[in-house]
C-alpha positions as CSV (number, residue, x, y, z in Angstrom):
1,M,0.0,0.0,0.0
2,T,0.4,3.1,0.5
3,K,4.0,3.6,1.0
4,N,5.4,5.8,3.7
5,I,6.4,8.8,1.6
6,F,8.4,10.4,4.4
7,L,10.6,7.4,5.0
8,L,11.1,6.8,1.3
9,L,12.4,10.3,0.8
10,V,15.0,10.1,3.6
11,S,16.1,6.5,3.2
12,L,19.4,5.8,1.4
13,C,20.1,2.5,-0.3
14,F,22.5,0.8,-2.7
15,S,21.4,-1.5,-5.5
16,I,23.0,-4.4,-7.2
17,A,22.2,-6.3,-10.4
18,A,23.5,-9.6,-11.7
19,F,24.2,-10.2,-15.4
20,S,20.9,-12.1,-15.9
21,Q,18.9,-9.3,-14.4
22,P,17.4,-6.2,-16.1
23,M,19.2,-3.0,-16.6
24,S,20.6,-1.3,-13.6
25,A,21.9,2.2,-12.7
26,G,23.5,0.6,-9.6
27,N,26.6,-1.5,-9.2
28,I,27.1,-4.4,-11.6
29,W,29.8,-6.8,-10.5
30,S,32.3,-8.5,-12.7
31,A,32.4,-12.3,-13.0
32,D,35.3,-12.6,-10.6
33,G,33.9,-10.1,-8.1
34,N,37.0,-7.9,-8.0
35,S,35.5,-5.0,-9.9
36,F,32.2,-3.4,-10.7
37,T,30.7,-0.9,-13.1
38,I,28.4,1.9,-12.3
39,L,26.7,4.8,-14.1
40,E,28.3,8.2,-13.0
41,K,26.3,11.0,-14.7
42,T,26.7,10.3,-18.4
43,K,29.5,7.7,-18.1
44,I,29.7,4.0,-17.4
45,V,32.8,3.6,-15.2
46,K,34.7,0.5,-14.1
47,V,36.0,0.5,-10.5
48,E,38.6,-2.0,-9.5
49,L,39.0,-3.5,-6.0
50,P,40.9,-3.0,-3.7
51,S,42.7,-0.2,-5.6
52,M,39.5,1.7,-6.4
53,N,41.0,2.7,-9.7
54,K,38.5,4.0,-12.2
55,T,38.3,3.6,-15.9
56,T,35.6,5.1,-18.2
57,L,34.2,2.4,-20.4
58,V,31.3,4.2,-22.1
59,D,31.0,8.0,-22.5
60,G,27.4,8.8,-23.1
61,E,28.1,12.3,-24.2
62,K,30.0,11.0,-27.3
63,L,27.7,8.1,-28.0
64,F,24.5,9.3,-29.5
65,P,23.7,11.3,-32.6
66,K,23.1,15.0,-31.9
67,D,19.4,15.7,-31.6
68,S,18.4,19.0,-30.0
69,L,14.8,18.0,-30.0
70,N,15.5,14.7,-28.3
71,P,18.7,14.9,-26.3
72,R,19.6,11.4,-25.0
73,Q,20.8,10.3,-21.7
74,I,21.6,6.9,-20.3
75,S,19.2,5.9,-17.5
76,S,20.6,2.4,-16.9
77,F,22.6,-0.4,-18.5
78,Q,23.5,-4.1,-18.7
79,W,26.5,-6.1,-19.9
80,S,26.7,-9.2,-21.9
81,F,28.3,-12.0,-19.8
82,D,31.8,-11.4,-21.3
83,M,31.3,-7.6,-21.0
84,G,32.0,-7.3,-24.7
85,K,28.7,-5.5,-25.3
86,A,26.4,-3.3,-23.3
87,L,22.7,-2.5,-23.5
88,L,21.9,1.1,-22.7
89,Y,18.4,2.1,-21.6
90,V,18.0,5.7,-22.7
91,N,15.5,8.4,-21.8
92,T,13.3,6.1,-19.7
93,E,9.9,7.2,-18.5
94,T,7.8,5.5,-15.9
95,L,4.0,5.8,-15.9
96,Y,1.7,3.7,-13.7
97,H,4.6,1.3,-13.1
98,K,5.4,0.8,-16.8
99,T,9.0,1.9,-17.6
100,T,9.6,2.5,-21.3
101,G,12.4,4.1,-23.3
102,E,14.9,3.6,-26.1
103,V,17.4,0.7,-26.1
104,W,20.9,1.1,-27.7
105,L,23.5,-1.6,-28.2
106,Y,27.2,-0.6,-27.6
107,D,30.1,-2.7,-28.8
108,M,33.2,-2.4,-26.7
109,K,35.5,-3.5,-29.5
110,T,34.4,-1.2,-32.2
111,S,32.9,1.6,-30.0
112,A,30.0,1.5,-32.3
113,S,26.4,1.9,-31.1
114,I,23.1,1.1,-32.8
115,Q,19.5,1.6,-31.7
116,L,17.4,-1.5,-31.3
117,G,13.7,-1.8,-32.3
118,K,14.0,0.8,-35.0
119,N,10.9,-0.2,-36.8
120,L,8.9,-0.1,-33.6
121,R,7.9,2.9,-31.5
122,Q,11.4,3.5,-30.4
123,N,10.7,4.7,-26.9
124,G,8.3,1.8,-26.2
125,L,10.8,-0.9,-25.4
126,M,11.0,-2.5,-21.9
127,Y,13.3,-4.7,-19.9
128,A,15.8,-5.5,-22.8
129,K,18.1,-8.4,-21.9
130,F,20.9,-10.2,-23.6
131,S,20.5,-13.9,-24.3
132,P,23.1,-15.9,-22.3
133,D,25.2,-16.4,-25.4
134,A,24.9,-12.7,-26.2
135,S,23.7,-13.4,-29.8
136,Q,20.3,-11.8,-29.3
137,V,18.4,-9.3,-27.2
138,A,14.9,-9.8,-26.0
139,Y,12.5,-7.0,-25.0
140,V,8.9,-6.2,-24.3
141,Y,7.3,-3.8,-26.7
142,Q,4.5,-1.5,-25.5
143,D,2.2,-1.0,-28.5
144,K,-0.2,1.9,-28.1
145,S,-1.9,1.7,-31.5
146,D,-5.6,1.5,-32.4
147,N,-6.7,3.0,-29.1
148,K,-5.5,0.1,-27.1
149,V,-2.3,-0.9,-25.2
150,V,-0.8,-4.3,-25.8
151,Y,2.5,-5.8,-24.6
152,N,4.4,-8.4,-26.7
153,L,7.8,-10.1,-26.6
154,Y,10.3,-9.6,-29.4
155,T,13.9,-10.7,-30.0
156,E,16.5,-8.9,-32.1
157,N,19.4,-10.9,-33.7
158,L,22.6,-8.9,-33.1
159,L,24.4,-10.4,-36.1
160,T,21.7,-10.0,-38.7
161,G,19.6,-7.2,-37.1
162,K,16.4,-9.2,-37.7
163,V,13.6,-8.4,-35.3
164,K,11.3,-11.3,-34.5
165,Q,7.9,-11.1,-32.7
166,L,7.4,-14.0,-30.3
167,T,3.9,-13.3,-28.9
168,F,1.0,-12.1,-30.9
169,D,-1.8,-10.9,-28.6
170,T,-3.8,-8.0,-30.0
171,H,-6.6,-7.3,-27.5
172,D,-6.4,-4.4,-25.2
173,R,-4.4,-4.8,-21.9
174,C,-3.0,-8.2,-22.8
175,I,0.4,-8.2,-21.1
176,N,3.3,-10.5,-22.1
177,G,6.7,-10.2,-20.3
178,T,5.7,-7.6,-17.8
179,F,2.8,-7.0,-15.4
180,D,-0.3,-5.0,-14.5
181,W,-0.5,-2.2,-11.9
182,V,-1.2,-4.3,-8.9
183,Y,1.4,-7.0,-9.6
184,A,4.0,-4.2,-9.9
185,E,2.9,-2.2,-6.9
186,E,2.2,-4.9,-4.3
187,L,4.2,-8.0,-5.5
188,F,7.2,-6.2,-6.9
189,C,6.9,-7.9,-10.3
190,K,8.0,-5.7,-13.2
191,D,10.4,-7.6,-15.4
192,G,8.3,-10.6,-16.6
193,F,10.5,-12.8,-18.7
194,R,13.6,-15.0,-18.3
195,W,16.0,-16.4,-21.0
196,S,16.7,-20.1,-20.9
197,P,20.3,-21.1,-20.1
198,D,20.8,-22.4,-23.6
199,S,19.4,-19.2,-25.2
200,K,16.8,-21.2,-27.2
201,S,13.7,-20.2,-25.4
202,I,12.1,-17.6,-23.0
203,A,9.9,-18.2,-20.0
204,Y,7.4,-15.4,-19.4
205,W,4.3,-14.3,-17.6
206,N,1.1,-13.5,-19.5
207,I,-1.3,-11.2,-17.6
208,D,-4.8,-10.6,-19.0
209,A,-5.5,-7.3,-17.4
210,S,-8.6,-6.9,-19.6
211,Q,-10.3,-9.2,-17.0
212,V,-9.9,-6.4,-14.4
213,R,-11.9,-3.2,-14.5
214,N,-10.1,0.0,-15.3
215,Y,-10.2,2.7,-12.7
216,L,-11.0,5.9,-14.7
217,M,-9.1,8.9,-13.2
218,L,-10.8,12.1,-14.4
219,N,-8.4,14.8,-15.8
220,T,-10.1,18.2,-15.8
221,T,-7.0,20.3,-16.1
222,D,-5.0,19.3,-19.2
223,S,-7.6,20.0,-21.8
224,T,-10.6,22.3,-22.3
225,Y,-12.8,19.2,-22.1
226,S,-12.2,16.7,-19.4
227,F,-11.1,13.1,-20.2
228,T,-10.5,9.9,-18.3
229,V,-7.2,8.1,-17.7
230,P,-7.7,4.4,-17.4
231,V,-5.6,2.2,-15.0
232,E,-6.2,-1.5,-14.5
233,Y,-6.8,-1.7,-10.8
234,P,-8.7,-4.5,-9.0
235,K,-10.3,-3.1,-5.8
236,A,-10.5,-5.2,-2.6
237,G,-13.0,-8.0,-3.3
238,E,-12.4,-8.0,-7.0
239,D,-10.6,-11.0,-8.7
240,P,-7.0,-10.2,-9.8
241,S,-5.9,-10.5,-13.4
242,P,-5.5,-14.1,-14.5
243,A,-1.8,-15.0,-14.9
244,K,-0.1,-17.9,-16.6
245,I,3.5,-18.8,-17.5
246,G,4.6,-19.9,-20.9
247,V,7.8,-20.9,-22.6
248,V,8.2,-19.6,-26.1
249,D,10.6,-21.3,-28.6
250,I,12.8,-18.6,-30.3
251,T,12.9,-20.4,-33.6
252,S,9.2,-21.3,-34.0
253,A,7.7,-18.5,-31.9
254,K,5.4,-21.1,-30.4
255,T,4.5,-21.1,-26.7
256,K,3.9,-23.9,-24.4
257,W,1.8,-23.0,-21.3
258,M,2.8,-24.6,-18.0
259,N,0.0,-26.7,-16.5
260,I,-0.2,-25.0,-13.1
261,E,-3.1,-26.2,-10.9
262,G,-5.5,-23.8,-9.4
263,D,-7.8,-21.0,-10.7
264,P,-5.6,-18.3,-12.2
265,R,-7.9,-15.7,-10.8
266,Q,-7.6,-17.0,-7.3
267,N,-3.8,-17.4,-7.3
268,Y,-0.8,-15.2,-7.9
269,L,2.4,-16.3,-9.6
270,V,5.0,-14.2,-7.9
271,R,8.4,-15.6,-8.8
272,L,9.9,-17.5,-11.7
273,E,13.4,-18.6,-12.7
274,W,15.0,-21.4,-14.7
275,A,16.1,-24.4,-12.5
276,G,17.8,-26.1,-15.5
277,T,17.6,-26.2,-19.3
278,N,14.2,-27.8,-19.3
279,Q,12.9,-26.9,-15.8
280,L,11.3,-23.9,-14.2
281,I,10.9,-23.1,-10.6
282,I,7.8,-21.0,-9.7
283,Q,6.4,-19.5,-6.6
284,Q,2.6,-19.6,-6.4
285,L,0.7,-17.7,-3.8
286,N,-3.0,-18.1,-3.2
287,R,-5.3,-15.1,-3.3
288,K,-5.5,-14.9,0.4
289,Q,-1.7,-15.0,0.4
290,N,-1.6,-17.4,3.4
291,Q,-0.4,-20.4,1.4
292,T,2.5,-20.6,-1.0
293,N,3.7,-23.5,-3.2
294,I,7.1,-23.8,-4.8
295,L,6.5,-25.6,-8.1
296,L,8.8,-27.4,-10.5
297,A,7.6,-27.2,-14.1
298,D,8.9,-29.5,-16.9
299,T,9.1,-27.3,-20.0
300,K,8.8,-30.2,-22.4
301,T,5.7,-31.9,-20.9
302,T,4.4,-28.7,-19.2
303,K,3.6,-30.8,-16.1
304,C,4.1,-29.1,-12.7
305,K,4.7,-30.7,-9.3
306,V,4.8,-29.1,-5.8
307,L,8.3,-29.2,-4.3
308,W,7.5,-27.4,-1.0
309,S,4.5,-25.7,0.6
310,E,3.9,-23.4,3.5
311,T,0.8,-21.9,5.2
312,D,0.3,-19.1,7.7
313,A,-2.7,-18.2,9.8
314,A,-2.3,-14.6,8.6
315,W,-0.2,-14.0,5.5
316,I,3.1,-14.9,3.8
317,D,5.3,-12.0,2.6
318,V,7.0,-12.2,-0.7
319,K,10.8,-11.8,-0.6
320,A,10.9,-8.2,-1.7
321,A,8.6,-7.1,1.0
322,W,11.3,-7.6,3.7
323,S,14.6,-7.7,1.8
324,G,14.0,-4.8,-0.6
325,G,14.3,-4.8,-4.4
326,D,12.1,-7.0,-6.6
327,N,11.2,-10.7,-6.7
328,M,13.8,-11.6,-9.3
329,G,16.6,-14.1,-8.7
330,W,16.7,-17.4,-6.8
331,D,19.3,-18.0,-4.0
332,W,20.7,-21.2,-5.4
333,I,23.4,-23.3,-3.7
334,E,25.0,-26.7,-4.3
335,S,24.9,-26.3,-8.1
336,K,21.1,-25.9,-8.0
337,K,20.5,-28.9,-5.9
338,A,19.2,-26.6,-3.1
339,F,18.4,-23.0,-2.4
340,V,18.0,-20.6,0.5
341,W,14.5,-19.6,1.5
342,T,12.8,-17.5,4.1
343,S,10.0,-18.5,6.5
344,E,8.4,-17.3,9.7
345,K,7.1,-20.8,10.6
346,D,8.9,-20.9,14.0
347,G,7.7,-17.5,15.0
348,W,10.8,-15.6,13.7
349,R,11.8,-14.7,10.1
350,H,14.6,-17.2,9.4
351,L,16.6,-18.6,6.5
352,Y,16.2,-22.3,5.5
353,R,18.0,-24.6,3.1
354,I,15.4,-26.3,0.8
355,G,16.7,-29.2,-1.3
356,M,15.3,-30.1,-4.7
357,D,14.0,-33.2,-2.9
358,G,11.7,-30.9,-0.8
359,K,13.6,-31.4,2.5
360,E,14.2,-28.3,4.6
361,T,16.9,-27.4,7.2
362,L,17.0,-24.3,9.4
363,I,20.1,-22.3,8.8
364,T,19.7,-19.2,11.1
365,K,18.8,-20.2,14.7
366,G,17.7,-18.0,17.6
367,D,14.9,-15.7,18.8
368,F,15.5,-12.9,16.3
369,D,14.4,-11.9,12.8
370,V,16.6,-11.9,9.7
371,T,15.9,-8.5,8.0
372,K,17.9,-8.9,4.8
373,L,19.9,-11.6,3.1
374,Y,23.2,-10.1,1.8
375,L,25.2,-12.9,0.4
376,V,25.3,-16.7,0.1
377,D,29.1,-17.3,0.0
378,E,29.5,-21.0,-0.9
379,S,33.2,-20.7,-1.5
380,H,33.7,-20.0,2.2
381,S,30.5,-21.9,3.4
382,L,29.1,-18.7,4.9
383,L,25.8,-16.8,4.8
384,Y,25.7,-13.1,5.6
385,F,22.5,-11.4,6.7
386,A,21.2,-8.4,8.6
387,A,19.6,-8.6,12.0
388,S,19.3,-6.8,15.4
389,P,18.3,-9.1,18.2
390,D,18.9,-6.5,21.0
391,N,17.5,-3.3,19.5
392,C,14.7,-3.5,16.8
393,T,15.4,0.1,15.7
394,Q,18.9,-0.7,14.5
395,K,20.5,-3.0,11.9
396,Y,23.8,-4.9,11.9
397,L,25.7,-7.5,9.9
398,F,25.7,-11.1,11.0
399,V,27.3,-14.3,9.6
400,T,26.6,-18.0,10.1
401,S,27.7,-21.2,8.5
402,L,25.8,-22.2,5.4
403,D,24.9,-25.5,6.9
404,G,23.5,-23.8,10.1
405,S,25.9,-25.7,12.4
406,K,27.3,-22.5,14.0
407,K,25.6,-19.9,16.1
408,P,25.2,-16.6,14.2
409,E,27.9,-14.1,14.9
410,R,27.6,-10.3,14.8
411,L,30.3,-8.8,12.7
412,T,29.4,-5.1,12.9
413,S,31.4,-3.3,15.6
414,T,29.6,-2.2,18.7
415,E,31.2,1.2,18.6
416,L,28.8,2.5,15.9
417,P,25.2,1.9,17.1
418,G,22.6,2.6,14.4
419,T,21.8,1.3,10.9
420,H,24.3,-0.5,8.9
421,N,23.9,-1.7,5.3
422,Y,26.2,-3.7,3.1
423,L,26.6,-4.2,-0.7
424,M,28.8,-7.4,-1.1
425,S,30.8,-8.7,-4.0
426,P,29.8,-12.1,-5.2
427,N,33.2,-13.6,-4.3
428,G,32.7,-12.7,-0.6
429,L,35.9,-10.5,-0.5
430,W,34.6,-6.9,-0.6
431,A,31.7,-4.9,0.6
432,R,30.4,-1.4,0.5
433,H,29.5,-0.6,4.1
434,S,27.2,2.3,4.8
435,F,26.2,3.7,8.2
436,S,23.9,6.3,9.6
437,S,22.0,7.0,12.8
438,H,20.0,9.7,14.3
439,L,23.3,11.2,15.5
440,Y,25.4,10.8,12.3
441,M,24.9,11.7,8.7
442,P,25.1,8.9,6.1
443,V,28.6,7.8,5.4
444,S,30.1,4.8,3.6
445,E,33.4,3.0,3.1
446,W,34.7,0.0,1.1
447,I,35.9,-2.8,3.3
448,S,37.6,-6.2,3.1
449,L,34.9,-8.6,4.1
450,Q,37.5,-11.1,5.5
451,D,38.7,-8.8,8.2
452,L,36.1,-6.0,8.1
453,K,38.8,-3.4,7.7
454,P,38.5,-0.4,5.3
455,I,40.4,-0.6,2.1
456,D,41.5,3.0,2.5
457,E,41.8,4.3,6.1
458,N,41.5,7.9,5.0
459,K,38.1,7.1,3.4
460,S,36.9,5.0,6.3
461,I,33.6,5.7,8.1
462,L,35.4,6.5,11.4
463,K,37.5,9.2,9.8
464,N,34.6,10.7,7.8
465,M,31.7,10.6,10.2
466,K,29.8,13.9,10.6
467,E,27.6,14.6,13.5
468,D,24.0,15.6,12.7
469,L,23.6,18.3,15.3
470,Y,19.8,18.0,15.0
471,G,20.1,14.4,16.1
472,K,21.2,15.4,19.6
473,Q,17.6,16.7,20.1
474,I,16.2,13.2,19.5
475,E,15.8,10.7,22.3
476,Y,14.6,7.1,22.0
477,F,12.2,5.7,24.6
478,K,10.0,2.7,25.4
479,V,6.5,2.9,26.9
480,T,4.1,0.1,28.1
481,T,0.5,0.8,27.4
482,E,-2.5,0.0,29.5
483,D,-2.9,-3.1,27.3
484,N,0.6,-4.2,28.4
485,I,2.0,-3.7,25.0
486,K,5.6,-2.4,24.9
487,L,6.2,0.2,22.2
488,D,9.4,1.8,20.9
489,G,9.4,5.5,20.2
490,W,11.4,8.7,19.7
491,I,10.9,12.3,20.7
492,A,12.6,15.3,19.2
493,K,12.7,18.4,21.5
494,P,13.4,22.1,20.7
495,K,16.9,23.3,21.1
496,D,15.9,25.6,23.9
497,F,13.7,23.0,25.6
498,D,12.8,23.9,29.1
499,A,11.4,21.0,31.2
500,S,9.5,23.3,33.4
501,K,7.3,24.4,30.6
502,K,4.6,22.5,28.7
503,Y,4.9,22.1,24.9
504,P,2.5,21.0,22.2
505,V,3.0,17.4,21.1
506,F,3.0,16.6,17.4
507,F,2.8,12.9,16.6
508,Q,4.1,11.6,13.3
509,V,2.5,8.2,12.3
510,Y,2.3,5.5,9.7
511,G,1.0,2.4,11.5
512,E,0.4,-0.1,8.7
513,P,2.3,-3.3,7.8
514,W,4.4,-1.6,5.1
515,S,6.7,0.5,7.2
516,S,8.1,1.4,10.7
517,T,8.7,4.9,11.8
518,V,10.9,4.2,14.8
519,M,14.4,3.4,13.4
520,D,17.8,4.6,14.4
521,T,18.8,6.2,11.1
522,Y,19.5,9.6,9.5
523,G,16.3,11.5,8.7
524,I,14.4,10.5,11.7
525,G,12.7,13.5,13.2
526,R,12.5,15.4,10.0
527,N,9.5,16.1,7.8
528,F,9.7,18.2,4.6
529,Q,6.0,18.8,4.8
530,F,6.3,21.1,7.8
531,G,9.7,22.7,7.1
532,D,12.0,20.0,8.3
533,A,13.1,21.0,11.9
534,I,9.7,21.0,13.5
535,P,10.9,20.9,17.1
536,D,12.7,24.2,16.6
537,Q,9.4,25.7,15.7
538,G,8.3,25.0,19.2
539,Y,6.9,21.4,19.2
540,L,7.7,18.1,20.7
541,L,7.8,15.8,17.6
542,V,7.0,12.2,18.6
543,S,6.6,8.8,16.9
544,V,5.8,5.4,18.3
545,D,5.8,2.1,16.5
546,N,2.7,0.0,16.9
547,R,2.0,-3.7,16.4
548,G,1.6,-4.7,12.8
549,T,4.6,-2.7,11.5
550,P,7.5,-4.7,10.0
551,S,9.7,-4.1,13.0
552,P,12.0,-7.2,13.7
553,R,10.1,-8.2,16.8
554,G,8.9,-11.6,15.6
555,R,6.0,-12.9,13.7
556,E,3.4,-12.3,16.4
557,W,4.2,-8.6,16.6
558,R,3.8,-8.2,12.8
559,K,0.8,-10.3,12.3
560,S,-1.3,-9.5,15.3
561,I,-2.8,-6.8,13.0
562,Y,-4.4,-9.4,10.7
563,R,-8.0,-8.4,9.8
564,K,-7.6,-5.6,12.3
565,I,-6.0,-2.7,10.4
566,G,-7.7,0.5,11.7
567,I,-8.3,-1.2,15.1
568,V,-5.2,-2.8,16.7
569,N,-2.7,-0.4,15.2
570,I,-4.8,2.6,16.0
571,R,-5.3,1.6,19.6
572,D,-1.6,1.0,20.0
573,L,-0.8,4.4,18.6
574,A,-3.4,6.1,20.8
575,M,-2.4,4.2,24.0
576,G,1.2,4.9,23.3
577,A,0.4,8.6,22.9
578,K,-1.6,8.5,26.1
579,E,1.6,7.3,28.0
580,V,3.7,10.0,26.3
581,L,1.2,12.7,27.3
582,K,1.7,11.8,31.0
583,W,5.2,13.4,30.8
584,S,5.1,16.7,32.8
585,F,6.3,18.8,29.8
586,C,3.6,17.7,27.4
587,D,0.6,20.0,26.9
588,T,-2.5,17.7,26.5
589,S,-4.6,20.6,25.2
590,R,-2.2,20.9,22.2
591,V,-1.9,17.5,20.6
592,A,-1.6,17.2,16.8
593,V,-1.0,14.2,14.5
594,T,0.0,13.8,10.9
595,G,0.6,11.0,8.4
596,W,0.8,10.3,4.6
597,S,-0.8,7.5,2.8
598,G,-1.1,4.6,5.3
599,G,-0.1,7.3,7.8
600,G,-2.9,9.5,6.6
601,S,-5.4,6.6,7.2
602,S,-4.0,6.3,10.8
603,T,-4.2,10.1,11.3
604,L,-7.9,10.0,10.4
605,N,-8.7,7.0,12.6
606,L,-6.8,8.6,15.5
607,M,-8.7,11.9,15.1
608,F,-12.1,10.1,14.8
609,Q,-11.7,7.2,17.2
610,Y,-9.7,9.0,19.9
611,P,-10.9,12.7,19.7
612,E,-10.3,13.2,23.4
613,I,-6.5,12.8,22.7
614,F,-5.9,14.2,19.3
615,K,-7.1,17.8,18.8
616,T,-5.5,18.7,15.4
617,G,-4.8,16.4,12.4
618,I,-3.2,16.8,8.9
619,A,-3.9,13.7,6.8
620,V,-2.5,13.2,3.3
621,A,-3.5,10.8,0.6
622,A,-5.3,8.5,3.0
623,V,-7.3,5.3,2.3
624,G,-10.6,6.5,3.8
625,N,-12.4,3.3,2.7
626,Q,-10.5,0.0,2.8
627,L,-12.8,-1.4,0.1
628,A,-11.5,1.2,-2.3
629,Y,-7.9,0.2,-2.1
630,D,-6.3,-2.5,-4.3
631,N,-7.1,-6.2,-3.6
632,T,-3.6,-7.5,-3.3
633,Y,-2.5,-5.3,-0.5
634,Q,-5.8,-5.1,1.4
635,E,-6.7,-8.8,1.1
636,R,-3.2,-9.8,2.3
637,Y,-3.7,-8.1,5.6
638,M,-7.5,-8.1,5.9
639,G,-8.8,-11.2,4.2
640,I,-11.3,-11.3,1.4
641,P,-14.4,-9.0,1.7
642,L,-16.8,-11.8,0.6
643,E,-15.9,-13.6,3.9
644,N,-15.3,-10.7,6.3
645,R,-16.6,-7.5,4.8
646,A,-17.4,-6.1,8.3
647,D,-13.7,-6.0,9.2
648,F,-12.9,-3.7,6.2
649,I,-15.7,-1.3,7.3
650,A,-14.7,-1.5,10.9
651,G,-11.1,-0.4,10.1
652,S,-12.0,2.3,7.6
653,P,-11.7,6.0,8.7
654,Y,-15.0,7.1,7.1
655,T,-16.9,4.8,9.5
656,Y,-15.9,7.0,12.4
657,A,-16.0,10.5,10.7
658,K,-19.1,11.4,12.7
659,N,-16.9,11.5,15.8
660,L,-14.6,14.3,14.6
661,K,-14.3,17.0,17.3
662,G,-10.9,18.6,16.5
663,K,-9.4,20.5,13.6
664,L,-8.8,18.5,10.4
665,L,-6.9,19.4,7.2
666,Y,-7.3,16.8,4.5
667,I,-5.0,16.7,1.5
668,H,-5.2,14.6,-1.7
669,G,-4.0,14.7,-5.3
670,T,-6.8,14.2,-7.8
671,G,-4.4,12.2,-10.1
672,D,-3.4,9.7,-7.4
673,D,-3.3,6.3,-9.2
674,N,-2.4,4.6,-5.9
675,V,-4.9,5.8,-3.4
676,H,-7.7,7.1,-5.6
677,Y,-9.3,10.5,-5.0
678,S,-12.6,8.6,-4.5
679,N,-11.3,7.9,-1.0
680,A,-11.3,11.6,-0.3
681,E,-14.9,12.0,-1.6
682,K,-16.2,9.1,0.5
683,L,-14.7,10.7,3.5
684,I,-15.9,14.2,2.6
685,N,-19.5,13.0,2.2
686,E,-19.4,11.5,5.7
687,L,-18.1,14.7,7.2
688,I,-20.8,16.6,5.4
689,R,-23.5,14.1,6.5
690,Y,-22.7,14.7,10.1
691,N,-22.1,18.5,9.8
692,K,-18.4,18.3,10.7
693,P,-16.4,21.4,9.7
694,F,-12.9,20.7,8.2
695,Q,-10.4,22.1,5.7
696,M,-9.5,20.5,2.4
697,M,-6.8,20.9,-0.2
698,A,-7.0,19.0,-3.5
699,Y,-4.0,19.1,-5.8
700,P,-5.2,18.9,-9.4
701,M,-3.8,15.8,-11.2
702,R,-0.9,15.4,-8.7
703,S,0.0,11.8,-8.0
704,H,0.4,10.0,-4.7
705,G,3.6,11.8,-3.9
706,I,2.1,15.3,-4.6
707,Y,5.2,16.7,-6.2
708,E,4.4,17.4,-9.8
709,G,4.0,21.0,-11.0
710,E,5.8,24.3,-10.3
711,G,5.5,25.4,-6.7
712,T,3.6,22.3,-5.5
713,R,6.0,21.2,-2.7
714,E,6.4,24.7,-1.4
715,H,2.6,25.2,-1.4
716,L,2.1,21.9,0.4
717,K,4.6,23.0,3.1
718,T,3.0,26.4,3.4
719,I,-0.6,25.3,4.0
720,S,0.4,22.4,6.2
721,S,2.6,24.6,8.5
722,K,0.0,27.3,8.6
723,F,-2.7,24.9,9.6
724,L,-0.6,23.4,12.3
725,H,0.5,26.7,13.8
726,E,-3.0,28.2,13.8
727,N,-4.7,25.2,15.3
728,C,-2.0,23.8,17.6
729,P,0.0,26.9,18.6
730,A,3.7,26.4,19.1
731,G,6.0,27.1,22.1
732,G,6.4,26.2,25.7
733,R,4.1,27.7,28.3
């Protein structure tokens, strides 16, 4: 859902792509793991380790023909396995999760470049990839002709230049090789095809999005007459698009469809890779998302068998939901005789070895959650992962033996408490180590993974750390609510804080399963919407982390919210606030709350369900009606409306709008394709019905992030800050 916009803006991350993956603007490692290439402005640069010597391999400024009307810039790239050729993705544009652009082929030997797909709409190519033998490139083509949009797979022979169409669907919203809106948004599926190891065929998803109703967003600003913008979008309770997996032969362009059991409209197909020349491995997730099957498909016979299954009383997260990135790749070990998998079956998120015989073995042992898998290092029989058993707001590097015979060992030094991330070379020798906390600005270093020492002492984290002076105003705390629930939180105080005075308290919330707000990282305590340093305006800025957030506190913590979004999380936030407001320097007559997206929903519910606590609220892009959000997110956490519709209504803010007593500012973009503007109108109608005064700001045709258009962000900051100061006056008294 509804991603936490604030946290997305302040988080810093590194990305990595393997040769078989789609194009990347992040690090791409060499085969030996001792160098990587990266896009630096207009150049593709090779960086060697440990010397850190740089060599420019491709200069984008000299590459393309001059075109003043269409200046070209490299957005991302990919190498052939031998690094003799590069695919350059140029002038990409993403609209409703569909990323299209031009694709150019660059030859390292001749320094020549040619544009692929010349006879097609040249900026309509997607996810171009080399075949393993580098003789061909495959891509998805977005065809927008004849008032319909169709996606088909093509190959282009790099020797002859011949372009060959592999799939031939013609009806509107038939998608081959990529996905519809909800698969991309909620299941992290975007690149939807995989070359076979022998370069003779391609396995791919087919999504028939015509089986899902379009949501028609009304555009009244970009033309004299209004028009609608259709986006395939299954609401909660609606069947998802049917999906199937086929294998197309490159020579004949004929597809064999895998015989996967189950109604394609009641199951998701969320991961796919080749397990051998004639075998696929597939992850199937039922519509409720509480049962998953790992399937093996024989591409010759099309028969599928279940290798391994798991059920959960609540839901099962797909890999990307906790580890970041997308759902591509499979963590193979033992020459594809086994792989590493994640499960919460023992009450904690742990890593398991699953053999191709279906037998499983626990690798990580202990009462803690694995929060990210960094590297499976078979050459040293090690497995590197992130965890933080002692402080769920932080993140550290751990290692264990690949067979699980040794107790996990923390590798990150204890002298730097906070959030640590690692980008590791595939040979297990090098890593980019990044660090930040509420006290220190983001900083990084390259280290030797064998001894954890920096490659260059002068460029080490310890020598280049910079204090974030604002961070000294932040304190972390724990409270126990009257329900005996222990919550983590932080408070940011004004520079001139005087404990003998009482200050207004401004709560910043999210509250849903997608994100936590209480983390020890840079950016905590900031919010661009109100001018960043809110405490120095005269407020106590506070956040607490409720049950149901993805905090590494065990399965029960995360999944106690099942079928109770809008109830359990809201009570935790309210009862946490109640404990905070007992502090002598908190003014209980001046209490405000704000949130965006899922946080906007929480803000509304707090204002409506606990009006005696929260007096002022600023909610942005909120889901006012859970039945109006997409089926994949909402059904994962709430069940299927046909079975428990009352739970959706009970957790929806509009249900409680009649209880509003305080001052409310509601903000939404009318062009929001994520949380539709209809949510705002449902809420407004309830407030009107019960004669509840409030203020409203609609941003014409702005999306979920409300950033498009000149002056938008400054205006958002102005009206948000003005409303806060007028209705919850600042300063100690």
